[in-house]
C-alpha positions in Angstrom: 0.0 0.0 0.0 2.9 2.4 0.9 4.4 1.7 -2.6 1.3 2.2 -4.3 0.6 5.6 -2.3 4.0 6.6 -3.2 3.9 6.0 -6.8 0.6 7.7 -7.0 1.8 10.9 -5.3 4.9 11.1 -7.8 2.6 10.2 -10.8 0.5 13.0 -9.7 3.1 15.4 -9.2 4.5 14.9 -12.8 1.2 15.5 -14.2 0.6 18.6 -12.0 4.3 19.7 -13.4 3.5 18.9 -16.9 0.2 21.0 -16.9 1.9 23.9 -15.4 4.7 24.0 -17.8 2.4 23.9 -20.5 0.5 26.8 -19.2 3.5 28.5 -19.1 4.8 27.9 -22.5 1.1 28.8 -23.9 1.4 32.1 -22.2 4.8 32.6 -23.1 4.0 32.0 -26.8 0.9 34.1 -26.7 2.8 37.0 -25.2 5.3 36.9 -28.1 2.2 36.8 -31.0 2.8 40.6 -32.0 2.8 42.3 -35.3 5.2 45.4 -36.0 4.2 47.9 -38.7 5.2 51.7 -39.5 2.4 54.2 -40.5 3.1 57.3 -42.4 1.6 60.9 -41.8 2.2 63.3 -44.6 1.0 66.8 -45.4 1.9 69.8 -47.7 1.5 73.2 -46.5 2.2 76.9 -47.4 4.5 78.8 -45.4 2.9 81.9 -43.4 6.1 83.6 -42.3 9.0 85.0 -43.9 12.3 86.2 -42.9 14.4 88.4 -45.3 17.7 90.3 -44.7 19.5 92.8 -46.7 22.9 94.8 -46.6 23.9 98.4 -47.1 27.3 98.9 -48.0 29.4 102.3 -48.2 32.8 103.0 -49.1 34.3 106.2 -47.6 37.9 107.6 -46.9 36.6 109.4 -43.8 35.0 107.5 -41.4 32.6 110.1 -40.0 31.5 110.8 -43.3 30.9 106.8 -44.0 28.7 106.7 -41.0 26.8 109.9 -42.1 26.3 108.1 -45.5 25.1 104.7 -43.7 22.4 106.8 -41.8 21.2 108.6 -45.0 21.2 105.2 -47.0 19.5 103.5 -44.0 16.5 106.1 -44.2 16.2 105.6 -48.1 15.7 101.9 -47.3 13.4 102.4 -44.5 11.2 104.8 -46.4 11.3 102.3 -49.3 10.0 99.6 -47.2 7.2 101.8 -45.4 6.3 103.0 -49.1 5.7 99.1 -50.0 3.4 98.1 -47.2 6.2 97.0 -44.4 5.8 98.3 -41.2 8.8 99.6 -38.9 7.9 97.2 -36.4 9.0 94.5 -38.9 12.1 96.0 -39.7 15.3 95.6 -37.6 18.6 97.5 -38.4 21.8 95.9 -36.9 24.9 97.7 -35.7 27.5 99.2 -38.5 30.6 97.3 -39.1 33.6 99.1 -40.1 36.4 97.6 -41.9 39.8 99.4 -42.7 40.8 99.0 -46.4 44.4 98.8 -47.5 46.0 98.5 -51.0 49.2 96.7 -51.6 52.2 98.7 -52.9 54.9 96.9 -55.3 58.3 98.2 -56.6 59.9 96.5 -59.4 57.4 93.8 -59.1 57.9 93.3 -55.4 55.7 93.9 -52.5 57.2 96.7 -50.2 54.1 97.5 -48.0 50.5 98.8 -48.1 48.6 102.0 -48.2 45.5 103.0 -46.3 42.4 103.3 -48.7 39.6 104.1 -46.6 36.8 102.5 -44.8 34.3 99.8 -45.8 31.0 100.3 -43.7 28.3 97.7 -44.0 24.7 97.3 -42.2 22.6 94.5 -42.2 18.8 94.6 -41.7 16.3 92.0 -41.7 12.6 91.8 -42.0 10.1 89.3 -40.1 6.7 89.3 -41.5 3.5 87.0 -42.2 2.9 89.4 -45.1 4.7 86.6 -47.2 3.9 87.5 -50.7 4.4 91.3 -50.3 8.1 90.8 -48.6 9.1 88.3 -51.6 8.1 91.1 -54.1 10.4 93.8 -52.1 13.2 91.5 -51.9 13.1 91.3 -55.7 12.7 94.8 -56.3 14.9 96.6 -53.9 17.9 96.7 -56.0 16.1 99.8 -57.6 17.3 101.8 -54.7 20.7 101.8 -56.8 19.3 104.6 -58.6 19.1 106.6 -55.5 22.9 105.8 -54.8 22.0 103.1 -52.4 24.5 100.2 -52.7 22.2 97.3 -51.2 22.4 93.5 -51.4 19.5 91.2 -50.9 19.6 87.9 -49.6 17.3 84.9 -50.3 14.3 84.8 -48.1 13.8 82.1 -45.4 10.3 80.6 -44.8 8.7 79.2 -41.7 5.4 78.1 -40.5 3.9 79.4 -37.2 1.6 76.5 -36.7 4.2 73.6 -36.5 3.1 72.3 -33.3 -0.6 71.9 -34.6 0.7 70.2 -37.7 2.9 67.7 -35.8 0.1 66.6 -33.6 -2.0 66.0 -36.8 0.8 64.1 -38.6 1.3 62.0 -35.6 -2.3 61.2 -35.4 -2.5 60.2 -39.3 0.5 58.1 -39.1 -0.8 56.3 -36.1 -4.1 55.5 -38.0 -2.1 54.5 -41.1 -0.2 52.0 -38.9 -3.4 50.5 -37.5 -4.7 50.2 -41.1 -1.7 48.4 -42.2 -1.6 46.2 -39.4 -5.6 45.2 -39.6 -5.0 44.7 -43.4 -2.2 42.1 -42.8 -3.6 40.3 -39.7 -7.2 40.1 -41.6 -5.6 38.5 -44.5 -3.7 36.0 -42.3 -6.9 34.9 -40.5 -6.1 36.4 -37.1 -7.4 39.2 -34.9 -5.6 42.5 -33.9 -5.2 43.4 -30.4 -4.2 46.6 -28.4 -1.0 48.5 -29.2 1.8 47.2 -26.8 4.6 49.9 -28.1 4.9 52.9 -30.1 8.2 54.6 -31.5 8.1 57.9 -33.1 10.2 58.8 -36.2 12.1 62.1 -36.9 10.0 65.0 -38.1 11.0 66.1 -41.6 10.2 69.3 -43.5 11.1 69.4 -47.2 10.5 71.3 -50.6 6.9 70.1 -51.6 8.6 68.9 -55.0 10.7 66.2 -52.9 14.0 67.5 -54.0 15.4 67.5 -50.6 17.0 64.7 -48.9 15.6 63.1 -45.7 18.0 63.4 -43.0 18.9 60.9 -40.1 18.4 64.0 -37.4 15.5 65.4 -39.3 15.4 68.0 -42.3 14.0 71.5 -41.7 13.9 73.2 -45.4 13.6 77.2 -45.1 14.4 77.9 -48.5 10.9 77.0 -50.2 7.4 78.7 -49.4 5.7 75.4 -50.4 6.7 72.5 -48.0 5.9 69.0 -47.3 6.2 67.7 -43.6 6.5 63.8 -42.7 6.5 61.7 -39.9 6.7 58.0 -39.4 5.2 55.9 -36.2 6.3 52.4 -35.6 3.7 50.4 -33.8 3.7 47.0 -32.2 0.3 45.4 -31.7 -0.6 42.2 -29.9 -2.7 39.5 -31.6 -5.8 37.8 -30.0 
């Protein structure tokens, strides 16, 4: 009787161990039943802010006269901008830079020194405005001030979007929905059912030219040279399977 009882207990223990181990293996297997997909959120938009800058240049032998000429030219530029619909609040004039100029002296083909040739003065100005079209036009036409004796160079405008944070949220929502649809299509075709998301990884935010000429960068692209832009972001989602 003792032997029968002993072997019965051993047998029962083995059966229980097998059941527990089987349940653990089944749970482990199910916990690893997941699907990973990447969703894309993409949208084109038009910049609503422009930043444009230019430089006023003056050459003068006398520094004081050079400053006076810079002031006169600055007043002409400011008046020109006002007359073309750009307010004073949108314009910033920077400090005047002054550099001494020298000419090289040669005798019999040999360099023997240099001679003072006057001063080169420059003053940069910048405009930040939401009136994108108007500032674009002014940036192209300001060279007409040359006829008034103003030496002014125009830089290329830079374009921005003031509602970028809202746009990012919209793209994340689009990318998440796109990932869900992709996962559902895959799972349904495989005869399974999609469960809840267990993990989400956000990709880098990219802003490129709308025509797609820019390259996507590892750390994220941020185009400022184009008024018409395209924004995109990816979301990698991991879903559990039922």
